Structures are given as structure tokens and as C-alpha cells.
C-alpha positions as CSV (number, residue, x, y, z in Angstrom):
1,A,0.0,0.0,0.0
2,G,1.2,3.5,-0.8
3,P,1.9,6.1,1.8
4,T,-1.2,7.6,3.3
5,A,-1.8,11.3,2.8
6,A,-1.6,13.5,5.9
7,P,-5.1,14.4,7.2
8,S,-6.1,18.0,6.5
9,P,-6.5,20.2,9.5
10,A,-10.1,20.6,10.8
11,P,-11.7,24.0,10.1
12,P,-12.0,26.2,13.2
13,T,-15.2,25.9,15.1
14,T,-17.7,28.8,15.6
15,A,-16.6,29.1,19.3
16,A,-13.0,29.4,18.3
17,L,-13.7,32.0,15.7
18,A,-15.8,33.9,18.3
19,R,-13.0,33.9,20.8
20,A,-10.5,35.0,18.1
21,Y,-12.7,37.9,16.9
22,A,-13.9,39.1,20.3
23,P,-12.3,42.0,22.2
24,S,-10.3,41.0,25.2
25,T,-9.1,42.8,28.3
26,A,-6.1,40.6,28.6
27,R,-2.7,42.3,28.4
28,C,-4.3,45.7,29.2
29,V,-2.3,45.6,32.4
30,I,1.3,44.4,32.3
31,R,3.1,43.1,35.4
32,A,6.7,44.1,35.1
33,S,9.7,43.4,37.4
34,D,11.0,46.4,39.3
35,G,14.6,45.1,39.3
36,L,14.6,44.7,43.1
37,G,12.6,41.6,43.6
38,G,9.2,43.1,43.3
39,T,6.7,43.9,40.6
40,V,5.1,47.1,39.2
41,L,1.8,47.2,37.3
42,I,1.7,49.0,34.0
43,R,-1.6,50.0,32.6
44,L,-1.7,50.4,28.8
45,Q,-3.6,53.6,27.8
46,N,-3.3,53.7,24.0
47,I,-1.8,51.8,21.1
48,A,-1.3,53.4,17.7
49,C,-0.9,51.1,14.7
50,T,-0.9,51.4,10.9
51,A,-2.2,49.1,8.2
52,N,-2.8,48.9,4.5
53,L,-6.0,47.7,2.9
54,G,-4.3,47.0,-0.4
55,N,-6.8,48.8,-2.7
56,P,-7.9,52.4,-3.1
57,V,-10.9,53.5,-1.2
58,D,-13.8,55.8,-2.2
59,L,-14.0,58.0,0.9
60,K,-17.2,59.7,-0.1
61,E,-19.1,56.4,-0.5
62,V,-17.6,55.1,2.8
63,A,-18.8,58.2,4.7
64,L,-22.3,58.0,3.1
65,R,-22.9,54.2,3.7
66,C,-21.2,53.7,7.1
67,R,-22.3,54.8,10.5
68,N,-20.1,56.6,13.1
69,T,-18.0,58.2,10.4
70,E,-16.9,61.8,9.7
71,Y,-15.5,63.2,6.5
72,N,-14.7,66.8,5.8
73,P,-12.2,66.9,2.9
74,K,-11.7,70.7,3.4
75,R,-10.3,70.1,6.9
76,F,-8.7,66.6,6.7
77,R,-8.5,64.4,3.7
78,A,-9.4,61.1,5.5
79,V,-12.5,59.4,6.8
80,I,-12.7,59.2,10.6
81,M,-14.5,56.0,11.6
82,R,-15.2,54.7,15.1
83,L,-15.9,51.3,16.6
84,R,-17.6,50.5,19.9
85,E,-16.1,47.1,20.5
86,P,-13.1,47.4,20.8
87,K,-13.4,51.2,21.4
88,T,-11.1,52.5,18.7
89,T,-10.8,55.2,16.0
90,A,-9.4,54.8,12.5
91,L,-8.2,57.3,9.9
92,I,-8.8,55.9,6.5
93,F,-7.1,57.5,3.5
94,A,-8.0,57.3,-0.2
95,S,-4.8,55.3,-0.9
96,G,-5.9,52.5,1.3
97,K,-3.6,53.4,4.2
98,M,-5.2,53.3,7.7
99,V,-4.2,54.5,11.2
100,V,-5.9,52.9,14.2
101,T,-5.7,54.4,17.7
102,G,-7.4,53.9,21.0
103,A,-6.8,50.2,21.6
104,K,-5.7,49.0,25.0
105,S,-3.8,45.9,23.8
106,T,-2.2,44.6,20.7
107,H,-4.9,42.0,20.3
108,N,-7.6,44.6,20.3
109,A,-5.6,46.8,17.9
110,A,-5.3,44.0,15.3
111,L,-9.0,43.0,15.8
112,A,-10.0,46.6,15.2
113,A,-8.0,46.9,12.0
114,K,-9.6,43.7,10.7
115,K,-13.1,45.1,11.5
116,F,-12.4,48.4,9.8
117,A,-11.0,46.6,6.8
118,Y,-14.1,44.4,6.7
119,V,-16.5,47.3,6.8
120,V,-14.6,49.2,4.0
121,G,-14.4,46.0,2.0
122,R,-18.2,45.5,2.2
123,V,-18.8,49.1,1.0
124,M,-16.4,48.7,-1.9
125,N,-17.9,45.4,-2.9
126,G,-21.3,47.0,-3.0
127,I,-20.0,49.7,-5.3
128,A,-18.4,47.1,-7.6
129,A,-21.7,45.0,-7.7
130,A,-23.7,48.1,-8.6
131,A,-21.3,48.9,-11.4
132,V,-21.8,45.4,-13.1
133,P,-24.4,45.8,-15.9
134,D,-27.1,43.3,-16.5
135,N,-26.6,41.1,-19.5
136,A,-29.2,41.8,-22.1
137,A,-31.1,38.8,-23.6
138,P,-29.8,37.8,-27.1
139,A,-31.9,38.7,-30.1
140,A,-34.3,35.9,-31.2
141,S,-33.5,34.4,-34.7
142,D,-36.1,33.2,-37.2
143,A,-35.5,29.6,-36.3
144,T,-36.1,30.1,-32.6
145,A,-38.7,32.8,-32.9
146,G,-41.3,30.7,-31.1
147,T,-39.0,29.6,-28.2
148,S,-37.8,31.8,-25.4
149,A,-34.2,31.3,-24.4
150,P,-33.4,31.6,-20.6
151,P,-31.5,34.8,-19.8
152,A,-27.8,34.4,-19.2
153,P,-26.8,34.4,-15.5
154,R,-25.6,37.6,-14.0
155,P,-21.9,37.5,-13.1
156,E,-21.1,37.3,-9.4
157,P,-19.4,40.4,-8.0
158,P,-15.9,39.9,-6.6
159,P,-15.7,39.0,-2.9
160,P,-15.2,41.9,-0.5
161,Q,-11.6,42.9,-0.1
162,H,-11.0,43.1,3.7
163,N,-7.5,41.8,3.9
164,V,-5.1,43.8,6.2
165,I,-1.5,43.9,5.1
166,D,1.5,45.6,6.6
167,F,-0.1,45.8,10.0
168,K,2.4,47.3,12.4
169,V,2.3,48.8,15.9
170,Q,3.9,52.2,15.9
171,N,3.5,53.4,19.5
172,I,2.4,52.0,22.9
173,V,1.6,54.4,25.8
174,G,1.4,53.1,29.3
175,T,1.3,54.5,32.8
176,A,2.6,53.3,36.2
177,D,2.4,54.5,39.8
178,L,5.6,53.8,41.8
179,G,4.0,54.8,45.1
180,Y,6.7,57.3,46.3
181,P,7.8,60.8,45.4
182,I,11.0,61.4,43.4
183,R,13.6,64.1,43.6
184,L,13.6,65.2,39.9
185,E,16.4,67.8,40.5
186,G,18.8,65.2,41.7
187,L,17.8,62.8,39.0
188,V,18.5,65.3,36.2
189,C,21.9,66.3,37.7
190,A,23.0,62.6,38.0
191,H,21.7,61.6,34.5
192,A,22.1,64.7,32.5
193,S,23.0,62.8,29.3
194,F,19.6,60.9,29.4
195,A,17.3,63.3,31.2
196,S,16.0,66.8,30.7
197,Y,13.9,68.8,33.2
198,E,12.5,72.3,32.6
199,P,9.8,72.9,35.4
200,E,9.0,76.3,33.9
201,L,7.8,74.6,30.7
202,F,6.7,71.1,31.7
203,P,6.3,69.7,35.3
204,G,7.7,66.3,34.3
205,L,11.2,65.0,33.7
206,I,11.9,63.5,30.3
207,Y,14.1,60.4,30.5
208,R,15.2,58.7,27.2
209,L,16.4,55.1,27.1
210,H,18.5,54.0,24.2
211,K,17.8,50.2,24.5
212,P,14.9,49.8,24.2
213,R,14.1,53.1,22.6
214,V,11.5,54.3,25.1
215,V,10.8,57.7,26.6
216,F,9.7,58.2,30.2
217,L,7.8,61.1,31.6
218,V,8.6,61.1,35.4
219,F,6.6,63.3,37.8
220,V,7.5,64.3,41.3
221,S,4.4,62.4,42.6
222,G,5.9,59.1,41.5
223,K,3.6,58.7,38.4
224,V,5.4,57.6,35.2
225,V,4.2,57.7,31.6
226,I,5.9,55.3,29.2
227,T,5.8,56.0,25.4
228,G,7.6,55.2,22.3
229,A,7.6,51.4,22.7
230,K,6.8,49.1,19.8
231,T,6.0,45.9,21.8
232,E,4.6,45.2,25.2
233,R,7.9,43.5,26.2
234,D,9.7,46.8,25.5
235,V,7.4,48.5,28.0
236,S,8.1,46.1,30.8
237,T,11.8,45.8,30.0
238,A,12.3,49.6,30.0
239,L,10.6,50.1,33.4
240,T,12.6,47.2,34.9
241,K,15.8,49.0,33.8
242,L,14.8,52.5,35.1
243,H,13.1,51.6,38.4
244,P,16.4,51.0,40.3
245,V,17.5,54.4,39.2
246,L,14.3,56.1,40.4
247,V,14.6,54.3,43.8
248,E,18.0,56.0,44.4
249,F,16.3,59.5,44.2
250,R,13.3,58.6,46.3
251,K,12.3,61.4,48.6
252,T,12.6,60.8,52.3
253,G,10.7,62.4,55.2
254,A,13.7,64.1,56.9
255,P,16.0,66.5,55.1
256,A,19.4,65.2,54.3
257,F,22.8,66.8,54.1
258,P,24.0,67.8,50.6
259,E,26.6,65.7,48.9
260,G,30.2,66.6,49.8
261,V,29.3,67.8,53.3
262,A,30.4,65.5,56.1
263,C,28.0,65.1,59.0
264,P,29.7,64.6,62.4
265,Q,27.0,62.2,63.4
266,G,25.3,59.4,61.6
267,G,22.0,57.6,61.5
268,D,19.2,58.9,63.6
269,A,21.5,61.5,65.2
270,A,22.1,63.1,61.8
271,D,18.4,63.2,61.0
272,A,17.8,64.9,64.4
273,A,20.5,67.4,63.8
274,A,19.2,68.3,60.4
275,K,15.7,68.6,61.8
276,A,16.9,70.9,64.6
277,A,18.8,73.1,62.1
278,V,15.6,73.5,60.0
279,E,13.6,74.4,63.2
280,E,16.2,76.9,64.2
281,V,16.1,78.7,60.8
282,T,12.3,78.7,60.9
283,R,12.3,80.2,64.4
284,R,14.7,82.9,63.4
285,V,12.6,83.8,60.4
286,A,9.5,84.0,62.5
287,D,11.3,86.2,65.1
288,A,12.5,88.6,62.4
289,A,9.0,88.9,61.0
290,A,7.5,89.6,64.4
291,A,10.2,92.3,65.1
292,G,9.5,94.0,61.8
293,R,5.8,94.2,62.6
294,Q,6.4,95.7,66.0
295,S,8.9,98.3,64.8
296,R,6.6,99.5,61.9
297,S,5.3,102.9,62.8
298,I,2.0,104.3,61.6
299,V,2.2,107.9,60.4
300,P,-1.1,109.7,61.0
301,G,-2.6,110.8,57.7
302,R,-5.8,112.1,56.3
303,S,-7.6,108.8,56.6
304,T,-6.8,108.4,60.3
305,R,-7.9,112.0,61.1
306,K,-11.2,111.3,59.4
307,M,-11.7,108.1,61.4
308,A,-10.8,110.1,64.6
309,N,-13.4,112.8,63.8
310,V,-16.1,110.1,63.2
């Protein structure tokens, strides 16, 4: 007997297709290592991706036939289409290029791109079907004058083109809360080649990692915004690398001596000495303010004389 052919794979079931094409909340929150034995939760806020439908798109017809769309070519030469599940927004251009934003995970971003492409494909397929003319019945000859020939069948329109090609994630934005305040001034001084901090322009510190190429926005409250990543792994890896650096500049309750100044005492005694010095300065400032108020003399003027007469 000859070799038996390998059995063909079974087609996916309806339940499997429903799970594959259903929005999922998985991977919306990433658990990353903090580099010190603990974990930090990163919540994904937005994923921007691009795709190509492969065919030109009639934007006017798409805007007229689809719901939840906006199209104003005088302001922006693209159709703005929105989905409810997953909650995303797409910018569809006449060339077939598409930009999808608003997804909370890469799975939902890819699913939204497929749904947008399917809707556009149905519209374009309807336009192609309407453009196909009906075949006219052939003229009857003398021999077949008494018989009626059946009309030729109408050609089937092409299937809807809803294939997504060149799907690529361009940017992932996530947020994390470290749970402690950070000394941004000390961080920018120690890492001047990677960090920039201009509190007059923006309240956050901008920290740029080279590998992976990710940008952090670090705030004094301990909140961190992560942007520029291409994959979810880059988001967690970048925070794992930066977290030990942020821990070094964690704010403490008691003021510390500046670098380069030797403290004669150490431990709790140093903290007590620093606290006493701050209290002494505060007391002197208060005494000076009180003495200034007592020594201020009031020169009688027109207003005081009027009040005396009254």
C-alpha cells in the first residue's frame, strides 16, 4: 500500500472564531519586574498602529454608507471611523492606508484593524456590484422565434476585499504609579545625558532610554508615563531598567545633608541634627518677621484723622 496522505486540519469551530474575533481585556495591564525583587503594574492607555487595505478607497461612499463616520475633505482628507467594540478610532485615506488608535492591547488593535477593513471591503464590494451591468437577452432568430431562451446568469461580484496587510504597531503608551515621590532635580543632575527637566515649561522630567528606545515622563508624585515602545515586552523591560535608578532618588521624610558635606554624626542623630537646624532657621525667620511688625510705625494721615473725627 502506498503512503497515506496527511489528514487536512479541521476547520475552526464557531466558538474558536468567536474567541479570536472578540475584544479581550487581557494584556491591558502588564506586570513588570521592578529590578529589586518586586513587581510594578503598567496600565496600557493607547496603542497606535498602521495598516494597508491594499486597494484604493472611495472615501465619499464610505462616509455615506457607514455609521459613526466623519468626512470633511476641506479640513482633513481622510475618513474618521469609530468602533464601539473594541473602542477605537481609524483614519482611512483614499490610498488604502489606515491608522488605528485607542486600543488597550495589541490583540484589540489587530482586531479593530480587521473590523475596519471588513466594513470598508463591504462598501467597496457593493459599489463594484452596482457597477456590473445586467446582460441583455440575445436577439431571437427566425428559427427560434417561437422559443424563449433563458437569460444568461448575471456574473457574481468579486468578494469583499478586507485583507489587512502591513499591520504594524507604531507606539504604545502606558502609565505606572511607583508609590513614592521622586527628587527630579537630583535625577537630572546625575543623569544629564539621558534626562531633561524644565519645570517652567513642563512639570515632568523627560528620560530617554537607548535600548529599548523608550521615553519616560517622570513626575514628582511618582507617576510615570511610558511612550515610544513598539511591543509590550519593551514597555516592561524599560521600566525594569529604570526603576532601580528612580529608587535612588526617592524622597525621604527628613531633610538630608547635601553631597560633599560630612556630617559629624550618623544615622538617627544626623536626622535629628538636620531637623533641629531647620527648626532653628524657621524660628529665626518668625522672630525677624515679628520684630518687623512691632517696629513698623503708623504715620497719621488724612484717613486716620477722618476716622478720629467720626
